[in-house]
matplotlib code that plots the C-alpha trace (Angstrom):
import matplotlib.pyplot as plt

x = [-52.4, -52.5, -48.9, -49.2, -49.7, -46.6, -44.2, -45.4, -43.5, -40.4, -37.6, -36.5, -33.5, -31.6, -32.4, -30.7, -27.6, -27.4, -28.0, -25.1, -22.8, -23.4, -23.2, -19.1, -16.8, -15.7, -11.9, -12.3, -14.3, -11.5, -8.9, -10.8, -12.0, -8.9, -9.5, -12.7, -11.5, -8.7, -11.2, -13.0, -9.7, -9.0, -12.5, -12.2, -8.7, -9.8, -12.6, -10.8, -7.9, -10.6, -12.9, -10.4, -12.7, -12.2, -12.1, -8.6, -7.1, -4.0, -4.2, -1.4, 1.0, 1.8, -2.1, -1.0, 2.1, 5.6, 7.3, 9.7, 8.0, 9.3, 8.8, 11.1, 8.5, 6.4, 9.6, 10.4, 6.5, 7.0, 10.3, 8.4, 5.6, 8.0, 9.8, 6.7, 5.5, 8.2, 7.0, 3.1, 0.8, -1.6, -4.4, -4.5, -7.1, -4.7, -2.3, -4.9, -6.0, -2.2, -2.2, -5.4, -4.5, -0.9, -2.3, -5.0, -2.4, -0.2, -3.2, -4.6, -0.7, 0.0, -3.3, -2.8, 1.0, -0.2, -2.5, -0.4, 2.7, -0.2, -0.4, 2.0, 2.9, 2.1]
y = [-9.0, -6.5, -7.9, -11.4, -12.5, -10.8, -11.7, -15.0, -14.9, -13.4, -16.2, -16.8, -15.3, -18.5, -19.5, -16.1, -16.7, -20.7, -19.1, -16.5, -19.2, -21.8, -19.1, -18.8, -21.8, -21.1, -21.3, -18.4, -16.1, -16.4, -16.0, -12.6, -11.3, -9.5, -7.3, -6.3, -4.9, -3.3, -1.4, -0.3, 0.8, 2.6, 4.4, 5.3, 6.9, 8.5, 10.1, 11.7, 13.3, 14.8, 15.9, 16.8, 17.2, 20.0, 17.7, 16.3, 19.5, 19.8, 23.4, 25.8, 25.0, 28.5, 29.7, 31.1, 33.0, 32.5, 34.6, 32.6, 31.2, 32.0, 28.8, 25.8, 23.2, 25.8, 26.8, 23.0, 22.2, 25.3, 23.5, 20.4, 21.8, 23.8, 20.6, 18.6, 21.2, 19.8, 16.7, 17.1, 16.7, 19.7, 17.4, 14.1, 12.7, 13.3, 11.0, 8.7, 8.8, 8.4, 5.4, 3.9, 4.1, 2.5, -0.1, -0.7, -0.8, -3.1, -5.4, -5.5, -5.9, -8.9, -10.4, -10.3, -11.1, -14.2, -15.2, -14.8, -16.9, -19.9, -22.4, -25.2, -27.9, -25.6]
z = [-45.6, -48.6, -49.7, -49.1, -52.6, -53.8, -50.6, -51.6, -55.0, -53.6, -52.8, -49.4, -48.3, -47.4, -51.5, -52.5, -50.7, -51.7, -55.4, -55.0, -53.0, -56.2, -58.7, -58.2, -57.1, -53.5, -54.7, -57.4, -54.9, -52.5, -55.2, -56.3, -53.0, -52.6, -55.8, -54.8, -51.4, -53.1, -55.2, -52.1, -50.9, -54.0, -53.9, -50.2, -51.0, -54.1, -52.2, -49.7, -51.9, -53.8, -50.9, -48.6, -45.5, -43.4, -40.1, -41.1, -41.3, -39.1, -37.5, -37.6, -34.8, -33.6, -32.7, -29.2, -30.7, -31.3, -29.0, -26.3, -23.0, -19.9, -18.2, -19.2, -19.8, -22.0, -23.9, -24.8, -25.7, -28.1, -29.6, -29.7, -31.3, -34.1, -34.7, -35.5, -38.0, -40.4, -41.1, -40.2, -42.8, -43.7, -43.9, -42.3, -44.5, -47.5, -46.0, -45.3, -49.0, -50.5, -48.2, -49.2, -52.8, -52.5, -50.7, -53.0, -56.0, -54.1, -53.6, -56.9, -58.3, -56.1, -56.9, -60.4, -60.7, -58.6, -61.0, -64.0, -61.7, -61.9, -59.7, -58.3, -61.1, -64.1]

ax = plt.figure().add_subplot(projection="3d")
ax.plot(x, y, z, "-o")
ax.set_aspect("equal")
plt.show()
């Protein structure tokens, strides 16, 4: 094989995982994993707010017109549609992005304050 010598010099994937596992104690990894997760939440949330993808844009509710409908069911649907317009976001991804930012900040703050609070008996 052409690459047989270079492949034999590479460490086995199990050896790599063992090295990573032993590089940081499990308790420390468990304590700081939420910070890494929160960082991902912040990155995705900021990306959604900046990008504002068109797929998340909520269409105008009055696409079929605003004239009163003759059918009762259609009139009720029209009233419901217009009522939902008041609280519907203009872009759903903005709402998701803001929620991810708030959740990420809350997770980081909780984790950091938990570290400052210390362990039992300290």
